[in-house]
N, C-alpha and C positions, 0 to 999 in steps of 0.2 A: 031128277036131278036137274036144276035149271042151269040155263046158259051161262049165267054170271057166275054160279058157283063152280062150273067147271072152268072157267076163264081163271078164276081165283085160285084154283087147284094147280092149273098148268102154270100160272105165274109164279107161284109159291115153289113149285118143283124147279123152274128155271132158276129163280133166285137161290135156291139152296143148291144146285148144281154149280152155278157160277161160283158161289162162295167156297165151295169144296175145291174147285179148281183153282181159285186165287190162293187158297191156303197151301194147297200141294205145290203150286209154282212159285210161291215166294221163297221158301227155303232155297229152292234150286237156283233163283236168280240171286240171292243173297251169297250163295256160295260160289257162283260165278264171279261176283264182285271180289271175294276173297282171294280167290284163285289169281285174278289181274293184279291185285294188290302185291302179291308175293312173286309174281313172276319176274324173272331177271331182266333188267331193262335192255333195250336194244343195243345201245351204246352208252358205255359208262366209264367213269373214272375208276379204274381197277386197282390202282396202286399210286402211292406218292412217296417219293423220297425227298422230303424238305431239307433235311439236315444231311449234306454231303459227308462221308466218312472222312475222318482226320480233321486237321485244322481247315477252317474257313479262311483260306490265305488269299483268296481272289483270283487264283490261277485260273486258266481255262480247263484245266483238268478238273478242279474242284468245282467249278460252276457246272460242268457237265455232268458231274456226279448228282447234281441236284435235278430231278426230273419228276413228270407226272405220266402215268401210263393211262392210255385210252384204249378200251377193248369193245370191238364189236362182236356181240354174242350171237348174231344171226348167220345164217348160211350165206347170205347175199352181201356183196360189196355196198358200201356206204359212201356217198360222196360228202366229204367234210369241207369242200370248199365254201369259204365264208363263214365257217364256225369259228368261235372264238374260245379261248381259255383264259380266265382272269383270276388274279388274287384278290384278296380283300381290299388292297390300296389301289386297285384299279389298273394294276399293270396288265397289259392284254397281249395275247399271242393270237395271230388271225391265221387260220389254216388257208393255204393258197394251193389250189390244184391238188389236193390231197384225196386219194381213194383209199379207203380202209377195207381190205378185202375180208371175207366172211370168216368168222372164229379166228380172228387175228388181233394182234395189239400194236401200237407203236407208242414209244416214249418221246415226249417232248422236253429236250435238255434245255437248261437255262443258257449256256455259253455258245462259242462260235462252233460251226462244224459243218459237214456236208451231208444234206438230207439224204435218206435212203428210206426204203420200203417199211422199216422197223424203227429208224431214229430221226426225229426232227429236231432242229436247233432253232432257238429264238433268236441267236446272235447277239447276246447281251453281254455286258462287261462288268454287271452287278448283280448279285444274288436277288431273286424274286420272292421265293418262299420262305416265310418267317419259320425257323426252326421249331419255335415253342408253341405257336398259334397262328392259325392261317385258314383260309378257306379257298379251294380251287373250286370255280364255277365254269362248266361247260355249257355253251349256248349254240344252238343251231343258227343257220344262215338267216333266219328270220327273228333272231333274238330271245327265242324261246328257251328256257332253262332245261337242259336236257339231263344233267346230274350235278350235283355238289359233293365235295368231300372236305370235311373239317377235321382239325386236329388241335390238340391242346386244351386251354382252359374250357372252352365251349364247345367240345368235341361232340358233333352230331352228324348224322348223314341224312340228307332230305331225299 
């Protein structure tokens, strides 16, 4: 057997082995991507109560019954300082010096109140969230969208 024949055989074997490894590895990496896509987000908008119970009479009690809940799904605390929560009309709430503990939630109420570990208040005198159709967008301190929640006519979750 000649040297060039042996070299061709070795090259063919290496190429075949490479093709087999690629074919086996591709489904594994595609599967990993699927797992990432279905993983629960680190921080998310977990619940929204856009329509406060009863009549919308503009009282502080009614305003505070309108809220958005943010949940930290990790074990570690997340610093929300500088993060924002916005509605479709551009009303914005900015988190200031808020640390959300691991596996916990905080509700952001529309009306006036005293902030606690579990409840924050926007201190507004008017409703923010549209009862019938709106979108809540949570952004981090760099302006990147972390999560959105929509309801009504064009209901979808991004």
